[in-house]
N, C-alpha and C positions, 0 to 999 in steps of 0.2 A: 130303495136304491138298488139298481141292478148289480149283480155280481159282474166283475170285470170281464169274465170269460164268456158271458152271455152276450148275444147281440142285442143292444138296447133298442127301444123304440126310436124311430127317427122321423118325427113329423116334419112337414115342410115349414119353411119360414112363414110367418103370419104377414102376408102382403098387405092386408088392411091396416095392421098396426104400423108397419114400416112406411106405408104411403100416407099416413095421417098428416093432413095439411098443417095442423097446428104443431105437430112434432117437427116437421121439416122446416117450416118457416121460422120457428123459434131458434133453430140452429143454423139458419142461413144455407140450408141444403136445397138447391133449386130443383133437383130431381133425384129419385132413387129407383133404379131399375133392378128387378129380380128376374134372372133367367134360369131355366131348369138345368141347362147344360151348355158348356162352352169349352173351348180349348183352354183359354186363360183370360181372366178378366183384365189383367194388365195389358196383354197383347191386344185385346179388343179395344181398350181405351186409348192405347198408343195409336192404333189405326184410326180410331174415331177422331182424336184431336188433330190428326194429320189430314184426314179427308174432309172433315167439316168442323173446324175449330169452334164455330159459334154454337154448334149443337151440344157442346160439352163445357158449360161455364164452370167457374171455380166452385169446388165442393160438390160437383156431380158425383153420384155414387152408382157403382155397378156391383151386384153381388150374384153369385151363382150357387146353385144347389150341388152341382158337380162340375169339376174341372178335369178334362182329360189330358191337358198338356201344360199343367202348372209348372213353373220354373222357379227355383230359388236362386240364391247367389251362385255364381260360377256355373250357371246353367244346369244346376242339379234338377232332376226330374222326380216327381213323386205323384201318386194318385191315391186319393182317399176315397172311401165309399161315399156314395151319394148321401147328402143330408147329414154327414157326420162332422162337418167342419163349418166354420165361418170363413168363407172365401170372398173377400171384398176389396175392391179397388176404388180409389178416389182421385179425381182430377184436381190438381192444385194449380192456381195461377196467382202466386203470392204477391199481393200489393197491400200497401198500408191504407188507412182510412181515407187518405186523400187520393188514392189510386196510383201512388208512386210505387214502381216495382221494387221488390226487395233485392239486395245484392245477391248475385247467384252463389257467392261463397257461403251464404247463410243456408243454402239448400241442404247441406250435409246434416243439418240438425233435424230435418223433417222426419226421417225414419226413427230417430231417437224420440222425437215428440210423439210419434205414433205409438212407439213401444211404451212410453210413459202413460199415454191414454189407455192403452189396452191393459196395462198393469193395474191401473185404478179401477177399470171396469171389472176385471177378474176379482179383485178384492171386494169391491162393494156390491157386486151382483151375485157372485158365486161363493164369496167367502174364502177365496184362494189367495194365499200370499205369494206374489211373484216378484222376481228380480229381473234386471236387464243384464244381458251379456253384450258387450260391445262387439260389433257395431249395430246389430239389428235383430237380436233374438230376445224372446221373453222366456225365462226359465222358471220352473217351480221345483224347489228342492234339487237344483242342479240339473234338471232334465228340461229339454226344450218343449214348450207347449205351443209356441207361435214363432213365426218368422215374418219379417217385413222386408219388402223389396221396393226401393224407390228408383224409378227410371225417368230420365229426362226426355221430354218430347221435343219435337222440332220447333225452332224459333218461329217459323211461319212469318206472317207480316206484322205480328204484334211485337211489343217491346218485352213481353214476359214469356220466356220459354216455359211451357207447362211441365209439371211433374206428375207422373202417375205413381201413386203410392199404393202398393198391394199388401194385404195382410192375410195370412192364413193361420187360423186358430184351430187346433185339434180339440173337438168337443166330445163326441161320443165314440172315439176310436177305442177299441179294446186293446189289451196288451198284444194280442196276436196281429192286430191290424196296424200297429205302429210301424213307421218306415224304418226306424233304427232303434236299438235298445236304449239309446240315450234320449229318446223322446218320451213325452207323456201326453195326457189329454185331460180335459176338465173332468171327464167321467172317473178317471183313475185317481183324482186328487181330493176325493170326499167333498164334492161341492154341495152348496145349498140349493143349486138349480142347474139343470142341463138345458134350459130354454135358450135356444140359439137366437131367437128374436130379441129376447131381453138382453142377451150379451151384445148383440150387434147394435141395438139402440143405445146401450150404455157406452159402448166404445165410440160410436159416432158422436154422441153428445159431448163426451169428454174431449175427443179429438177436436171437434169444431171450436170449443171454448179455448183450448190451448192454442190452436192454430191462429184463431182471430187475434188473440192476445200477442202472439209472436209476430204476426204481420204488423200489428199496430205499433209494435216496438221496433219496426224496421228491421226485423230479423236479428235483433241484438240479444244473444243468449244470456247476457248479464243483467238484462232488465227484469224487474219484478213483473210477474204475470198472473193474471186471473186471481188477483187477491192473495198472492202468496209469494214464495221465493222465486228466483229466476229459473229459467229452463235449465241453465248450466248447473245450478245447485240441486235442483230436483233430480236431474239425471244422475249426477255424481252420487247422490244420496242412496240410490237404489241400484247402482251399477256394481254387480258382483265381481267384475273384472278388476276393479281398482284394489290396490294393496296386495295383489297376487303376483307370484313369479309366473311369467308367461313366455311361451315360445311363439313368436310371430313369424309365420312362414310367408315370405314375400315372393313375387314373381322372379323367375330366373334362379330358383333354388337358393335364394338368399334368405337368411333367417336372423332374427334378433332374439336373444334370450335376455330377459331382465325383469325388472320390477315395474309393473304398471302403476304409475303414480297419479295421473290426473288427465283430464281432457283439456285441450287448449280451446281458444275462442272459436275455432272452426269445427269442434267436435272430434278432432283427431286425438288419438291415444298417445300419451307420452310414456315411453318405456326407457328406464335407466338401466344400462348394462353394468356388468361387474367392474368395468373400468371407470364407471361414473359418468359415461357419456349418455346424453339424453337423445333418444331417437323419436321422431315424429312418425307415427304409423297412421295412414289415412285409410278410411273404409274401402276406398277403391283399390288400394294396393294390397291389402292383406288377403292371403289365400286361406290360411288357417290361423286361428288364435286359440291356443290351448293352455290351460294351467300346466306348469312344468315344475318337476322336482328333480334336482340333480340325482343321477343314478347312484345307488348306494345309500341314499338318505331315506328316511321313513316315507313310505308311500311312493317310492320312486320307480314304480314298474316301468322300465324302459324309457323313463323320462316323460311319459304322458300320463296325465291324470285321467 
């Protein structure tokens, strides 16, 4: 295993393994495109579904070895070294087995579903125990290893507005290359493998299974899925946010401080304040969500953990 301060080997993705027809067809992936470099895979697919919707059917995948203009939530920008990450976007056109569109209010679960799939892939492929931070991050020991960004495409002439779901996983970033000190990478978490191809295939496999199950349940997060508990239960079980005191900063300098208790049926976070009032915080509204300790109490450096 490489020492964290050395620059590790960064081989390219194995395009033959990723393009294997048996692998793709078993997961219902119609096409998987690997590009050497692009601005942003999400931006490329948003443009693609707008210009030529038929060219990008449900579960089409685009992955890039390097992204120069990647964006996270709130338009945050970062740039990782080439071949150091898994940068992948998927086109989703959610319909059930009969072709009936899912209600758009179920779309808020898609980024949580992706985070769950990535958590399972990290555990089973690299031996890394991960948790979810609401609304769209994957953490290892409290540090961010991956972020997920879902963006709604245009309605077009179809009845199903497409979603472009982007995932960025830090794989071989060294400590010096991390975007912020609160980030981490697969390399830094004592993994059993650093194989980006294996990680990507594992993520896509798990995502496709969970997604198909969710679609066939008409986007009902309370339905049992893929031979186990419901999406709602699975997410709550690994959501590190729940049970914590949090400070939710909302647009317009409004904030809520309280106890994060549960997710509602739309995947929104319920926060109970000191007066016992329950607030619904949606992923689209929250600017920051941080653990919070009252000043003067143990661990309460200026209120932010």
